[in-house]
C-alpha positions in Angstrom: -11.0 -7.9 -14.7 -7.4 -8.8 -13.9 -7.4 -10.9 -10.7 -4.2 -9.3 -9.4 -4.3 -5.6 -9.8 -3.2 -2.2 -8.4 -5.8 0.6 -8.0 -5.0 4.2 -7.3 -7.0 7.3 -6.5 -6.0 10.9 -6.0 -7.6 12.5 -2.9 -9.7 15.6 -3.3 -9.1 18.0 -0.4 -11.8 20.3 -1.8 -14.5 17.5 -1.3 -17.6 19.1 0.1 -18.7 18.3 3.6 -22.0 16.9 2.3 -20.2 14.5 -0.1 -17.7 13.6 2.6 -20.4 12.8 5.1 -22.3 10.7 2.5 -19.2 8.7 1.5 -18.5 8.0 5.2 -21.8 6.1 5.4 -20.6 3.6 2.7 -17.6 2.4 4.7 -17.3 0.2 7.8 -18.3 1.6 11.2 -14.8 1.0 12.4 -13.1 3.1 9.7 -15.9 5.7 9.9 -15.2 6.2 13.6 -11.5 6.2 12.8 -11.9 9.0 10.3 -13.6 11.2 13.0 -10.5 10.9 15.2 -8.0 12.2 12.6 -6.8 15.8 13.3 -6.1 16.4 9.6 -8.8 16.1 6.9 -6.2 14.6 4.5 -5.6 11.6 6.8 -9.3 11.0 7.1 -9.7 11.1 3.3 -6.9 8.6 2.8 -8.6 6.1 5.1 -11.9 6.8 3.4 -10.6 6.5 -0.1 -8.7 3.3 0.7 -11.8 1.4 1.8 -14.0 2.9 -1.0 -11.5 1.7 -3.6 -11.6 -1.8 -2.1 -15.4 -1.9 -1.9 -15.6 -0.7 -5.5 -13.4 -3.5 -6.7 -15.4 -6.1 -4.7 -18.7 -4.8 -6.0 -17.4 -4.9 -9.6 -15.6 -8.3 -9.4 -18.1 -10.3 -7.3 -21.4 -8.4 -8.2 -21.9 -7.8 -4.5 -24.0 -5.2 -2.8 -22.1 -2.8 -0.6 -24.0 -3.8 2.5 -23.0 -7.5 2.0 -19.3 -6.7 2.3 -17.8 -7.3 5.7 -14.2 -6.3 6.4 -12.7 -8.0 9.5 -9.2 -8.2 11.1 -7.1 -11.2 11.8 -5.4 -11.8 15.1 -2.3 -10.1 13.8 -4.3 -7.0 12.8 -4.3 -7.5 9.0 -7.7 -6.9 7.5 -9.5 -9.4 5.3 -12.9 -9.7 3.6 -15.2 -12.2 5.2 -16.2 -15.1 3.0 -14.2 -14.0 -0.1 -11.1 -15.7 -1.6 -9.3 -12.3 -1.9 -6.5 -10.5 -0.3 -5.8 -6.8 -0.3 -3.5 -4.1 1.0 -3.7 -0.4 1.1 -1.1 2.4 1.3 -1.1 6.2 1.0 1.4 9.0 0.7 1.1 12.6 -0.4 -2.1 13.0 -2.5 -2.4 9.3 -3.6 -4.0 6.2 -2.1 -3.2 2.8 -3.6 -4.9 -0.6 -3.1 -3.5 -3.9 -4.3 -6.0 -6.7 -4.7 -4.9 -10.3 -5.2 -5.8 -14.0 -5.0 -2.9 -14.4 -2.6 -1.2 -12.5 0.2 -0.1 -9.1 -1.0 1.7 -6.1 0.5 2.0 -2.6 -1.1 3.7 0.6 -0.2 3.7 4.0 -1.8 6.0 6.9 -0.9 6.4 10.4 -2.3 10.1 10.9 -3.2 11.1 14.0 -1.2 14.2 15.2 0.5 15.1 13.3 3.6 18.0 12.9 5.9 19.8 9.8 4.5 21.2 9.1 8.0 17.8 7.5 8.6 19.1 4.6 6.5 22.1 4.2 8.9 19.6 3.7 11.7 17.0 1.5 10.0 18.6 -0.2 7.1 20.9 -3.3 7.4 24.6 -2.7 6.9 24.7 -3.9 3.3 21.7 -1.7 2.3 23.3 1.3 3.8 26.6 0.6 2.0 24.7 0.2 -1.3 23.0 3.5 -0.7 26.3 5.3 -0.2 27.7 3.6 -3.3 25.1 5.3 -5.5 26.0 8.5 -7.3 24.8 11.5 -5.4 21.8 12.3 -7.6 20.6 8.7 -7.4 20.8 8.2 -3.6 17.4 9.6 -2.8 15.7 7.5 -5.3 17.5 4.4 -4.1 16.6 5.2 -0.5 12.9 5.2 -1.3 13.3 2.1 -3.5 14.6 0.1 -0.5 12.3 1.8 2.0 9.1 0.9 0.0 10.4 -2.7 -0.6 10.8 -3.1 3.2 7.4 -1.7 3.9 5.7 -3.9 1.3 7.4 -7.0 2.6 6.4 -6.4 6.2 2.9 -5.8 5.1 2.9 -9.0 3.1 4.1 -10.8 6.2 1.3 -9.2 8.2 3.6 -8.4 11.1 3.8 -4.6 10.7 6.5 -2.8 12.5 7.1 -5.7 14.9 9.9 -6.8 12.6 13.1 -4.8 12.9 13.8 -3.1 9.6 17.5 -4.2 9.7 16.6 -7.9 10.2 16.3 -8.5 6.5 18.1 -6.9 3.5 17.4 -5.9 0.0 19.6 -5.3 -3.0 17.8 -3.6 -5.9 18.8 -2.6 -9.4 16.9 -1.8 -12.6 16.9 -5.5 -13.5 16.5 -7.4 -10.2 15.4 -7.2 -6.6 17.0 -9.6 -4.1 15.8 -10.3 -0.6 17.9 -11.9 2.1 16.0 -12.9 5.2 17.5 -15.8 7.1 15.0 -15.5 10.0 12.0 -16.3 7.9 13.2 -18.2 4.9 10.4 -17.0 2.5 10.8 -16.0 -1.1 8.1 -13.7 -2.3 8.4 -11.7 -5.6 8.7 -7.9 -5.8 7.8 -5.3 -8.4 8.4 -1.6 -8.4 6.7 1.3 -10.2 7.7 4.9 -10.5 4.7 7.1 -10.7 4.6 10.9 -10.9 7.3 11.5 -8.3 6.3 8.5 -6.2 7.7 5.0 -5.7 5.4 2.0 -5.4 6.6 -1.5 -4.3 4.5 -4.6 -4.4 5.3 -7.9 -2.5 3.5 -11.0 -3.6 3.8 -14.8 -4.0 2.7 -14.2 -7.6 5.7 -13.7 -9.9 3.9 -11.9 -12.7 1.8 -9.5 -10.6 0.6 -6.8 -12.9 2.2 -3.4 -12.6 -0.6 -1.8 -14.5 -2.3 0.9 -12.4 -6.0 1.4 -12.7 -7.1 4.9 -11.7 -10.3 5.3 -9.8 -12.1 8.6 -9.3 -14.1 9.6 -6.3 -17.2 9.7 -8.6 -16.7 6.0 -9.4 -16.8 5.3 -5.7 -20.1 7.0 -4.9 -22.0 3.7 -5.3 -25.0 3.6 -3.0 -24.7 7.3 -2.3 
């Protein structure tokens, strides 16, 4: 199994209540309780699928039993797996949930490409990003917006600082051949990869230059281990 990999699952909104209740027993008590607080079933399923995918990877890669997997949180809130030399990050949008697993810190973001008010970029992007967006031909602006947005999200998740970092405090310039980050406040130089997938944009941030962009699809049936 590749040590640095992206996993993806498509949520099933028709999942029966019995199956849903059974799958909830597989995940951590913290996320199980979190699922019960969501107003929308879709949000609960995204949280459920994210942890199930991670546990499936850990069971396959390390020959663990599910009950031996303990997911904790660092002081900055970023989750980690106790006692294992592995890093992960989870994101969801629309009907898909993705999980990046790596030997080193990793951040991932997925967004469904849909119509948005591009003035959002004026508010949240740095000046050069907004200017680059406006410089795109009209039918490419939406795609460029989500390219920059997912890069920013993946970078912040890699840093582990969440939304505490202003989105306009660092800048990206992206093209088909390169992705450049300027961040004078932190002085780090991670690598970035992007994937277009069925109307979605996925960005990965990692210290590993050759992070695989191959996506391994995982069905809910594959995640019914121990149930």
